[in-house]
Each structure stands twice: as C-alpha cells, then as structure tokens.
All heavy atoms as an XYZ file, in Angstrom:
714
protein
N     -21.766     35.320    -45.126
C     -21.152     34.476    -46.117
C     -20.099     35.241    -46.897
O     -20.126     36.467    -46.997
C     -22.217     33.939    -47.089
C     -22.887     32.724    -46.534
S     -23.832     31.978    -47.859
C     -25.013     31.123    -46.787
N     -19.228     34.529    -47.494
C     -18.134     35.078    -48.238
C     -18.636     35.870    -49.449
O     -19.565     35.463    -50.123
C     -17.240     33.943    -48.681
C     -16.051     34.354    -49.467
O     -15.864     35.539    -49.772
N     -15.188     33.445    -49.777
N     -17.976     36.957    -49.738
C     -18.367     37.774    -50.912
C     -18.097     37.028    -52.210
O     -18.712     37.340    -53.250
C     -17.585     39.098    -50.876
C     -18.057     40.017    -49.816
O     -19.189     39.905    -49.381
N     -17.179     40.874    -49.365
N     -17.193     36.075    -52.179
C     -16.886     35.310    -53.393
C     -18.024     34.385    -53.720
O     -18.079     33.793    -54.810
C     -15.623     34.489    -53.225
C     -14.379     35.397    -53.234
O     -14.386     36.441    -53.827
N     -13.359     34.951    -52.527
N     -18.968     34.140    -52.811
C     -20.073     33.215    -53.041
C     -20.889     33.663    -54.209
O     -21.380     32.831    -54.983
C     -20.917     33.116    -51.786
C     -21.966     31.997    -51.811
C     -21.319     30.643    -52.092
C     -22.692     31.951    -50.484
N     -21.027     34.965    -54.404
C     -21.835     35.435    -55.567
C     -21.162     34.984    -56.857
O     -21.831     34.631    -57.805
C     -21.984     36.948    -55.536
O     -20.733     37.566    -55.546
N     -19.844     34.976    -56.880
C     -19.121     34.499    -58.039
C     -19.399     33.024    -58.242
O     -19.661     32.549    -59.376
C     -17.642     34.718    -57.855
C     -16.780     34.161    -59.000
C     -15.302     34.443    -58.785
N     -14.818     34.029    -57.445
C     -14.482     32.799    -57.152
N     -14.625     31.814    -58.009
N     -14.042     32.475    -55.954
N     -19.380     32.253    -57.153
C     -19.645     30.812    -57.277
C     -21.090     30.542    -57.679
O     -21.389     29.681    -58.490
C     -19.402     30.155    -55.939
C     -17.941     29.855    -55.603
C     -17.794     29.358    -54.158
C     -17.344     28.860    -56.595
N     -22.033     31.300    -57.131
C     -23.449     31.125    -57.470
C     -23.708     31.396    -58.933
O     -24.624     30.807    -59.546
C     -24.322     31.980    -56.627
C     -24.620     31.388    -55.280
O     -24.583     30.172    -55.123
N     -24.871     32.199    -54.300
N     -22.932     32.302    -59.530
C     -23.180     32.621    -60.899
C     -22.423     31.659    -61.857
O     -22.641     31.688    -63.057
C     -22.746     34.058    -61.185
O     -21.351     34.188    -61.032
N     -21.623     30.826    -61.276
C     -20.868     29.837    -62.085
C     -21.833     28.873    -62.762
O     -22.710     28.315    -62.153
C     -19.872     29.099    -61.208
S     -18.768     28.050    -62.128
N     -21.653     28.710    -64.071
C     -22.622     27.924    -64.836
C     -22.599     26.452    -64.476
O     -23.610     25.759    -64.726
C     -22.338     28.064    -66.346
O     -21.018     27.637    -66.604
C     -22.575     29.440    -66.787
N     -21.559     25.925    -63.871
C     -21.577     24.528    -63.580
C     -22.241     24.162    -62.281
O     -22.397     22.998    -61.970
C     -20.190     23.905    -63.671
C     -19.126     24.425    -62.769
C     -18.330     25.485    -63.021
C     -18.750     23.940    -61.492
N     -17.467     25.676    -62.003
C     -17.686     24.742    -61.037
C     -19.175     22.908    -60.702
C     -17.083     24.551    -59.803
C     -18.579     22.686    -59.512
C     -17.539     23.532    -59.009
N     -22.711     25.136    -61.491
C     -23.547     24.856    -60.328
C     -24.997     24.796    -60.788
O     -25.532     25.777    -61.274
C     -23.379     25.904    -59.265
C     -22.130     25.781    -58.444
C     -21.365     26.912    -58.158
C     -21.689     24.562    -57.977
C     -20.212     26.819    -57.400
C     -20.525     24.466    -57.217
C     -19.799     25.570    -56.957
N     -25.629     23.674    -60.613
C     -27.009     23.547    -60.936
C     -27.888     24.299    -59.970
O     -27.439     24.617    -58.849
C     -27.427     22.072    -60.980
O     -27.420     21.545    -59.664
N     -29.097     24.580    -60.350
C     -30.023     25.265    -59.422
C     -30.268     24.362    -58.215
O     -30.385     24.887    -57.100
C     -31.366     25.558    -60.142
C     -31.272     26.653    -61.144
C     -30.763     27.964    -60.546
O     -31.203     28.366    -59.444
O     -29.891     28.618    -61.138
N     -30.290     23.045    -58.412
C     -30.441     22.141    -57.247
C     -29.265     22.279    -56.305
O     -29.428     22.253    -55.084
C     -30.545     20.680    -57.774
C     -31.803     20.454    -58.592
C     -31.739     19.136    -59.340
O     -30.703     18.699    -59.761
N     -32.903     18.503    -59.504
N     -28.063     22.388    -56.858
C     -26.898     22.561    -55.994
C     -27.012     23.845    -55.198
O     -26.737     23.860    -53.975
C     -25.611     22.581    -56.838
O     -25.438     21.348    -57.482
C     -24.383     22.912    -55.999
N     -27.346     24.930    -55.851
C     -27.440     26.174    -55.178
C     -28.446     26.130    -54.036
O     -28.177     26.595    -52.921
C     -27.855     27.300    -56.129
C     -26.770     27.611    -57.188
C     -27.265     28.560    -58.218
C     -26.358     28.678    -59.421
N     -26.893     29.539    -60.426
N     -29.577     25.494    -54.281
C     -30.643     25.381    -53.256
C     -30.159     24.503    -52.105
O     -30.260     24.888    -50.921
C     -31.937     24.841    -53.889
O     -32.373     25.727    -54.898
C     -32.976     24.668    -52.848
N     -29.719     23.322    -52.447
C     -29.297     22.343    -51.412
C     -28.105     22.862    -50.582
O     -28.073     22.701    -49.352
C     -28.982     20.984    -52.022
C     -30.187     20.180    -52.469
C     -29.760     19.004    -53.303
C     -31.027     19.723    -51.263
N     -27.111     23.427    -51.240
C     -25.926     23.951    -50.529
C     -26.349     25.065    -49.574
O     -25.891     25.118    -48.434
C     -24.879     24.402    -51.506
N     -27.176     25.954    -50.000
C     -27.673     27.050    -49.140
C     -28.391     26.491    -47.936
O     -28.202     26.910    -46.807
C     -28.578     28.012    -49.896
O     -27.850     28.672    -50.899
N     -29.278     25.495    -48.183
C     -30.017     24.869    -47.072
C     -29.050     24.152    -46.117
O     -29.272     24.216    -44.890
C     -31.031     23.920    -47.620
C     -32.191     24.527    -48.351
C     -33.094     23.539    -49.030
O     -32.713     22.412    -49.322
N     -34.318     23.970    -49.312
N     -28.054     23.494    -46.654
C     -27.092     22.776    -45.831
C     -26.303     23.734    -44.940
O     -26.100     23.518    -43.776
C     -26.164     21.915    -46.698
C     -25.179     21.019    -45.978
C     -25.915     19.925    -45.222
C     -24.216     20.387    -46.967
N     -25.862     24.833    -45.544
C     -25.138     25.847    -44.794
C     -25.983     26.359    -43.623
O     -25.477     26.555    -42.483
C     -24.722     27.005    -45.683
C     -23.578     26.702    -46.720
C     -23.505     27.772    -47.772
C     -22.252     26.554    -45.981
N     -27.251     26.603    -43.867
C     -28.139     27.112    -42.828
C     -28.464     26.027    -41.793
O     -28.386     26.300    -40.596
C     -29.427     27.637    -43.456
C     -29.309     28.952    -44.214
C     -30.638     29.239    -44.941
C     -28.919     30.040    -43.283
N     -28.797     24.858    -42.259
C     -29.247     23.831    -41.293
C     -28.176     23.361    -40.362
O     -28.387     23.081    -39.198
C     -29.865     22.631    -41.999
O     -28.894     21.947    -42.749
N     -26.916     23.301    -40.878
C     -25.767     22.891    -40.032
C     -25.041     24.072    -39.424
O     -24.055     23.855    -38.752
C     -24.831     22.002    -40.839
C     -25.430     20.685    -41.315
C     -24.373     19.891    -42.111
C     -25.958     19.826    -40.154
N     -25.529     25.264    -39.708
C     -24.878     26.488    -39.199
C     -23.420     26.518    -39.427
O     -22.586     26.723    -38.530
C     -25.212     26.645    -37.727
C     -26.721     26.791    -37.458
C     -27.021     26.929    -35.971
O     -26.142     27.013    -35.145
N     -28.309     26.992    -35.670
N     -22.997     26.250    -40.671
C     -21.568     26.187    -41.039
C     -21.026     27.608    -41.027
O     -21.572     28.505    -41.663
C     -21.428     25.522    -42.398
C     -21.880     24.072    -42.312
C     -20.000     25.639    -42.900
C     -21.938     23.317    -43.622
N     -19.991     27.776    -40.306
C     -19.393     29.086    -40.067
C     -18.308     29.344    -41.161
O     -17.801     28.428    -41.774
C     -18.710     29.168    -38.710
C     -19.696     28.931    -37.572
C     -20.741     30.021    -37.534
O     -20.428     31.187    -37.537
N     -22.018     29.606    -37.445
N     -17.998     30.623    -41.316
C     -16.970     31.014    -42.284
C     -15.617     30.514    -41.773
O     -15.393     30.352    -40.586
C     -16.936     32.522    -42.422
C     -16.101     33.015    -43.537
C     -16.444     32.421    -44.881
O     -15.913     31.374    -45.254
N     -17.371     33.033    -45.633
N     -14.727     30.220    -42.686
C     -13.443     29.726    -42.360
C     -12.869     29.032    -43.586
O     -13.427     29.111    -44.657
N     -11.803     28.290    -43.359
C     -11.169     27.555    -44.493
C     -10.898     26.105    -44.183
O     -10.331     25.373    -44.995
C      -9.830     28.231    -44.894
C     -10.112     29.610    -45.509
C      -8.898     28.327    -43.763
N     -11.290     25.600    -43.039
C     -10.935     24.290    -42.598
C     -11.733     23.170    -43.266
O     -11.324     22.006    -43.299
C     -11.019     24.111    -41.092
C     -12.412     24.214    -40.495
C     -12.904     25.638    -40.273
O     -12.376     26.609    -40.813
N     -13.955     25.761    -39.497
N     -12.863     23.459    -43.893
C     -13.708     22.398    -44.475
C     -13.287     21.900    -45.811
O     -13.549     20.768    -46.198
C     -15.180     22.841    -44.570
C     -15.932     22.976    -43.277
C     -17.358     23.438    -43.508
C     -15.898     21.686    -42.484
N     -12.580     22.743    -46.587
C     -12.202     22.369    -47.966
C     -11.466     21.037    -48.032
O     -11.819     20.120    -48.770
C     -11.415     23.473    -48.635
N     -10.438     20.931    -47.257
C      -9.624     19.723    -47.247
C     -10.446     18.528    -46.731
O     -10.403     17.454    -47.330
C      -8.362     19.870    -46.368
O      -7.609     20.983    -46.882
C      -7.489     18.647    -46.381
N     -11.239     18.763    -45.729
C     -12.078     17.688    -45.182
C     -13.079     17.182    -46.210
O     -13.310     15.959    -46.324
C     -12.833     18.225    -43.960
C     -13.834     17.268    -43.316
C     -13.094     16.260    -42.486
C     -14.768     18.051    -42.438
N     -13.586     18.066    -47.035
C     -14.588     17.711    -48.051
C     -13.957     17.234    -49.354
O     -14.616     16.854    -50.277
C     -15.515     18.895    -48.345
C     -16.413     19.321    -47.163
C     -17.220     20.575    -47.585
C     -17.327     18.215    -46.703
N     -12.640     17.284    -49.408
C     -11.907     16.813    -50.583
C     -12.025     17.746    -51.775
O     -12.013     17.261    -52.930
N     -12.119     19.051    -51.510
C     -12.123     20.012    -52.578
C     -10.917     20.888    -52.493
O     -10.118     20.792    -51.578
C     -13.450     20.844    -52.530
C     -14.669     19.930    -52.660
C     -13.571     21.696    -51.302
N     -10.761     21.790    -53.436
C      -9.599     22.671    -53.463
C      -9.430     23.425    -52.130
O     -10.339     24.111    -51.686
C      -9.765     23.709    -54.642
C      -8.493     24.430    -54.969
O      -7.685     24.656    -54.060
O      -8.365     24.787    -56.137
N      -8.278     23.287    -51.488
C      -8.050     23.871    -50.179
C      -8.016     25.423    -50.152
O      -7.991     25.991    -49.065
C      -6.695     23.281    -49.732
C      -6.019     22.855    -50.961
C      -7.092     22.517    -51.954
N      -8.091     26.049    -51.322
C      -8.112     27.523    -51.297
C      -9.509     28.062    -51.050
O      -9.690     29.263    -50.891
C      -7.512     28.123    -52.600
C      -8.383     27.790    -53.781
C      -6.080     27.701    -52.789
C      -8.095     28.652    -55.002
N     -10.516     27.184    -51.075
C     -11.882     27.589    -50.942
C     -12.280     27.882    -49.476
O     -11.832     27.198    -48.559
C     -12.849     26.538    -51.496
C     -12.687     26.266    -53.017
C     -13.593     25.073    -53.367
C     -13.008     27.471    -53.818
N     -13.114     28.883    -49.327
C     -13.733     29.143    -48.023
C     -14.777     28.048    -47.753
O     -15.195     27.361    -48.668
C     -14.381     30.484    -47.984
C     -13.367     31.656    -47.966
C     -13.112     32.362    -49.107
C     -12.715     31.987    -46.784
C     -12.210     33.419    -49.081
C     -11.800     33.024    -46.745
C     -11.560     33.744    -47.936
O     -10.688     34.784    -47.897
N     -15.172     27.930    -46.484
C     -16.141     26.874    -46.128
C     -17.383     26.891    -46.958
O     -17.826     25.805    -47.408
C     -16.502     27.016    -44.626
C     -15.354     26.630    -43.698
O     -14.383     26.068    -44.109
N     -15.554     26.944    -42.438
N     -17.981     28.055    -47.146
C     -19.221     28.080    -47.936
C     -18.964     27.669    -49.403
O     -19.757     26.951    -49.958
C     -19.920     29.451    -47.818
C     -19.039     30.637    -48.136
O     -17.806     30.453    -48.223
O     -19.574     31.726    -48.310
N     -17.890     28.077    -49.952
C     -17.568     27.732    -51.304
C     -17.310     26.232    -51.411
O     -17.763     25.585    -52.358
C     -16.295     28.499    -51.768
C     -16.482     29.983    -51.833
C     -15.155     30.732    -52.013
O     -14.067     30.268    -51.565
O     -15.217     31.815    -52.630
N     -16.615     25.666    -50.424
C     -16.303     24.239    -50.386
C     -17.582     23.431    -50.340
O     -17.690     22.403    -51.011
C     -15.385     23.912    -49.194
N     -18.536     23.892    -49.577
C     -19.845     23.176    -49.482
C     -20.577     23.188    -50.844
O     -21.065     22.173    -51.247
C     -20.756     23.791    -48.391
C     -22.145     23.261    -48.454
C     -20.135     23.517    -47.013
N     -20.522     24.312    -51.542
C     -21.167     24.325    -52.886
C     -20.521     23.317    -53.836
O     -21.206     22.571    -54.520
C     -21.041     25.736    -53.485
C     -22.217     26.617    -53.085
C     -22.282     27.177    -51.826
C     -23.259     26.891    -53.962
C     -23.313     27.972    -51.435
C     -24.349     27.656    -53.603
C     -24.355     28.200    -52.335
O     -25.420     28.996    -51.953
N     -19.204     23.261    -53.819
C     -18.483     22.321    -54.727
C     -18.783     20.895    -54.278
O     -19.063     20.023    -55.132
C     -16.968     22.614    -54.707
C     -16.211     21.497    -55.471
C     -16.652     24.002    -55.280
N     -18.759     20.626    -53.018
C     -19.024     19.293    -52.473
C     -20.428     18.836    -52.831
O     -20.659     17.706    -53.283
C     -18.786     19.250    -50.984
C     -18.975     17.952    -50.349
C     -18.133     16.849    -50.405
C     -20.093     17.538    -49.556
N     -18.663     15.820    -49.685
C     -19.846     16.189    -49.160
C     -21.254     18.151    -49.104
C     -20.781     15.476    -48.407
C     -22.157     17.406    -48.331
C     -21.901     16.103    -47.977
N     -21.440     19.714    -52.656
C     -22.785     19.356    -52.995
C     -22.923     19.063    -54.463
O     -23.587     18.110    -54.887
C     -23.803     20.434    -52.505
C     -25.187     20.208    -53.094
C     -23.862     20.496    -50.990
N     -22.323     19.879    -55.314
C     -22.343     19.623    -56.765
C     -21.753     18.275    -57.073
O     -22.304     17.550    -57.915
C     -21.601     20.760    -57.546
C     -21.701     20.582    -59.066
C     -23.090     20.713    -59.615
O     -23.696     21.785    -59.390
N     -23.619     19.701    -60.266
N     -20.684     17.911    -56.425
C     -20.052     16.627    -56.681
C     -20.978     15.473    -56.236
O     -21.039     14.462    -56.892
C     -18.715     16.515    -55.938
C     -17.629     17.314    -56.606
C     -16.327     17.140    -55.888
N     -15.260     17.945    -56.517
C     -14.075     18.064    -56.056
N     -13.730     17.464    -54.904
N     -13.186     18.816    -56.683
N     -21.687     15.712    -55.114
C     -22.639     14.664    -54.648
C     -23.719     14.431    -55.707
O     -24.108     13.303    -55.995
C     -23.270     15.044    -53.317
C     -22.284     15.243    -52.162
C     -21.395     14.033    -51.955
O     -21.870     12.940    -51.739
N     -20.074     14.236    -52.062
N     -24.242     15.535    -56.264
C     -25.243     15.433    -57.277
C     -24.693     14.782    -58.573
O     -25.315     13.919    -59.169
C     -25.843     16.797    -57.643
C     -26.670     17.410    -56.503
C     -27.041     18.863    -56.870
C     -27.953     16.601    -56.266
N     -23.492     15.166    -58.934
C     -22.822     14.590    -60.110
C     -22.617     13.079    -59.929
O     -22.609     12.300    -60.877
C     -21.504     15.246    -60.393
C     -21.627     16.707    -60.864
O     -22.759     17.120    -61.225
O     -20.608     17.381    -60.877
N     -22.399     12.644    -58.661
C     -22.197     11.248    -58.373
C     -23.455     10.454    -58.198
O     -23.405      9.277    -57.829
C     -21.301     11.089    -57.112
C     -19.847     11.496    -57.324
O     -19.427     11.596    -58.498
O     -19.143     11.750    -56.322
N     -24.600     11.116    -58.402
C     -25.836     10.341    -58.408
C     -26.824     10.603    -57.266
O     -27.805      9.894    -57.122
N     -26.497     11.569    -56.409
C     -27.483     11.899    -55.318
C     -28.813     12.209    -55.949
O     -28.920     13.063    -56.846
C     -26.991     13.072    -54.480
C     -27.968     13.523    -53.399
C     -28.119     12.474    -52.285
C     -27.541     14.857    -52.813
N     -29.846     11.545    -55.492
C     -31.205     11.757    -55.980
C     -31.800     12.967    -55.288
O     -31.795     13.025    -54.021
C     -32.099     10.521    -55.797
C     -31.507      9.393    -56.628
C     -33.529     10.826    -56.186
C     -32.141      8.046    -56.353
N     -32.299     13.940    -56.012
C     -32.903     15.120    -55.430
C     -34.360     14.837    -55.210
O     -35.176     14.768    -56.145
C     -32.703     16.358    -56.328
C     -33.363     17.589    -55.692
C     -31.218     16.603    -56.564
N     -34.660     14.571    -53.938
C     -36.051     14.297    -53.532
C     -36.249     14.965    -52.161
O     -35.416     15.783    -51.730
C     -36.355     12.835    -53.489
C     -35.452     12.017    -52.546
O     -34.711     12.657    -51.759
O     -35.433     10.795    -52.630
N     -37.294     14.574    -51.474
C     -37.592     15.154    -50.143
C     -36.533     14.843    -49.135
O     -36.484     15.470    -48.045
C     -38.967     14.722    -49.670
C     -40.101     15.271    -50.514
O     -39.884     16.280    -51.200
O     -41.201     14.690    -50.450
N     -35.696     13.835    -49.384
C     -34.710     13.385    -48.414
C     -33.279     13.841    -48.798
O     -32.305     13.464    -48.088
C     -34.749     11.852    -48.298
C     -36.086     11.352    -47.974
N     -36.654     11.479    -46.755
C     -36.994     10.718    -48.747
C     -37.876     10.968    -46.751
N     -38.121     10.460    -47.997
N     -33.112     14.557    -49.857
C     -31.785     14.930    -50.298
C     -31.001     15.745    -49.285
O     -29.836     15.486    -49.013
C     -31.859     15.714    -51.631
N     -31.657     16.727    -48.667
C     -30.991     17.525    -47.658
C     -30.546     16.695    -46.450
O     -29.408     16.778    -45.993
C     -31.831     18.693    -47.173
C     -31.225     19.595    -46.113
C     -29.911     20.225    -46.623
C     -32.195     20.687    -45.707
N     -31.420     15.778    -46.039
C     -31.084     14.885    -44.935
C     -29.939     13.978    -45.269
O     -29.037     13.741    -44.449
C     -32.321     14.046    -44.550
O     -32.034     13.118    -43.547
N     -29.915     13.490    -46.503
C     -28.798     12.659    -46.978
C     -27.509     13.406    -46.960
O     -26.473     12.902    -46.533
C     -29.136     12.102    -48.391
O     -30.351     11.404    -48.358
C     -27.988     11.256    -48.908
N     -27.519     14.645    -47.403
C     -26.328     15.472    -47.396
C     -25.859     15.781    -45.964
O     -24.688     15.726    -45.696
C     -26.589     16.761    -48.153
C     -26.672     16.670    -49.661
C     -27.187     17.979    -50.256
C     -25.299     16.293    -50.278
N     -26.820     16.090    -45.100
C     -26.476     16.390    -43.714
C     -25.781     15.141    -43.077
O     -24.748     15.260    -42.419
C     -27.717     16.711    -42.910
C     -28.295     18.051    -43.223
C     -29.644     18.262    -42.559
O     -30.311     17.377    -42.120
O     -30.047     19.464    -42.574
N     -26.339     13.963    -43.307
C     -25.747     12.742    -42.780
C     -24.373     12.503    -43.328
O     -23.437     12.214    -42.566
C     -26.657     11.542    -43.057
O     -27.933     11.756    -42.482
C     -26.116     10.275    -42.543
N     -24.202     12.643    -44.634
C     -22.880     12.453    -45.221
C     -21.856     13.434    -44.714
O     -20.701     13.099    -44.398
C     -22.993     12.528    -46.764
N     -22.273     14.674    -44.558
C     -21.379     15.723    -44.052
C     -20.971     15.429    -42.598
O     -19.774     15.470    -42.273
C     -22.095     17.090    -44.114
C     -21.232     18.224    -43.679
C     -20.429     18.898    -44.569
C     -21.213     18.622    -42.344
C     -19.642     19.979    -44.211
C     -20.419     19.704    -41.955
C     -19.638     20.364    -42.859
N     -21.925     15.037    -41.769
C     -21.621     14.743    -40.394
C     -20.737     13.553    -40.249
O     -19.823     13.516    -39.428
C     -22.955     14.593    -39.586
C     -23.629     15.983    -39.471
C     -22.719     13.972    -38.225
C     -25.059     15.913    -38.955
N     -20.957     12.544    -41.119
C     -20.090     11.375    -41.115
C     -18.630     11.722    -41.472
O     -17.678     11.218    -40.847
C     -20.643     10.301    -42.041
C     -21.848      9.609    -41.517
C     -22.480      8.621    -42.474
O     -22.009      8.558    -43.623
O     -23.444      7.968    -42.081
N     -18.459     12.649    -42.448
C     -17.111     13.110    -42.792
C     -16.457     13.791    -41.631
O     -15.265     13.515    -41.324
C     -17.168     14.016    -43.996
C     -17.315     13.417    -45.365
C     -17.528     14.497    -46.409
C     -16.086     12.570    -45.697
N     -17.175     14.691    -40.978
C     -16.599     15.419    -39.842
C     -16.310     14.482    -38.691
O     -15.226     14.565    -38.079
C     -17.562     16.528    -39.402
C     -17.130     17.176    -38.110
C     -17.715     17.586    -40.532
N     -17.185     13.550    -38.435
C     -16.987     12.598    -37.336
C     -15.789     11.700    -37.622
O     -14.937     11.498    -36.730
C     -18.268     11.748    -37.131
O     -19.345     12.593    -36.849
C     -18.052     10.744    -35.999
N     -15.637     11.227    -38.816
C     -14.522     10.371    -39.187
C     -13.186     11.151    -39.041
O     -12.227     10.619    -38.537
C     -14.662      9.842    -40.607
N     -13.223     12.390    -39.473
C     -12.019     13.223    -39.382
C     -11.661     13.477    -37.907
O     -10.492     13.398    -37.508
C     -12.240     14.552    -40.083
C     -11.080     15.488    -39.993
N      -9.903     15.334    -40.639
C     -10.916     16.609    -39.196
C      -9.050     16.285    -40.298
N      -9.649     17.075    -39.432
N     -12.686     13.758    -37.104
C     -12.498     13.980    -35.679
C     -11.952     12.755    -34.969
O     -11.057     12.831    -34.125
C     -13.781     14.448    -34.995
O     -14.242     15.598    -35.692
C     -13.599     14.778    -33.566
N     -12.473     11.607    -35.334
C     -12.031     10.332    -34.751
C     -10.567     10.065    -35.076
O      -9.806      9.588    -34.251
C     -12.914      9.162    -35.194
C     -14.299      9.226    -34.579
O     -14.507      9.997    -33.624
O     -15.161      8.484    -35.111
N     -10.180     10.345    -36.348
C      -8.770     10.123    -36.743
C      -7.866     11.106    -36.030
O      -6.716     10.767    -35.727
C      -8.645     10.309    -38.253
C      -9.138      9.154    -39.063
C      -8.691      9.269    -40.524
N      -9.121     10.495    -41.167
C     -10.201     10.680    -41.868
N     -11.033      9.671    -42.068
N     -10.492     11.842    -42.415
N      -8.327     12.317    -35.786
C      -7.474     13.326    -35.156
C      -7.312     13.058    -33.659
O      -6.346     13.551    -33.065
C      -8.063     14.720    -35.385
N      -8.193     12.306    -33.057
C      -8.129     12.065    -31.613
C      -7.128     11.049    -31.231
O      -6.515     10.361    -31.860
C      -9.513     11.637    -31.136
C-alpha cells in the first residue's frame, strides 16, 4: 500500500468504521496500487487507488450506509457496479 495511507489513516475525518471497511474492501477485492480508480470513484484524481477507496468509503458512510454485517458486501457490490458501468461505457 501507498506510504501516504498512514497520513490518510491518521486524518481525523476518517471514522474508525471507514478505516476498517476500506481496509477490508481493499483486501477482499484485491485492489492494486495505481491511480486509475480515483476518477472512477468520483474523488480527487490526485489520489492513489487505496487513498481513493478510503475517501469513497467515507462518503458512502456519510451518505447513510448502515454499518452492519452486510456493509462490506454492500460496498463490494457498489464498487463492482461502478467498475462494470465504466467498463461498459468504455467498450
């Protein structure tokens, strides 16, 4: 993971739930380092993939995502739908 992630993790506006869910999402979907996800996720394009995921997950929580036993699955589905929609448009 990016060395800047420690800076993001220490940022006060990332909730503990965000940190946990974003880390789990990065692992479960095996998201690789790079810069291509930021624009796709609608976050600042200067962010690396792992950073973009943290910001995106925080936004999902801010928008009302309920943190329960299904939160990770909900995030995975939303993420995959974004990637699929982008892939379909690019084809």
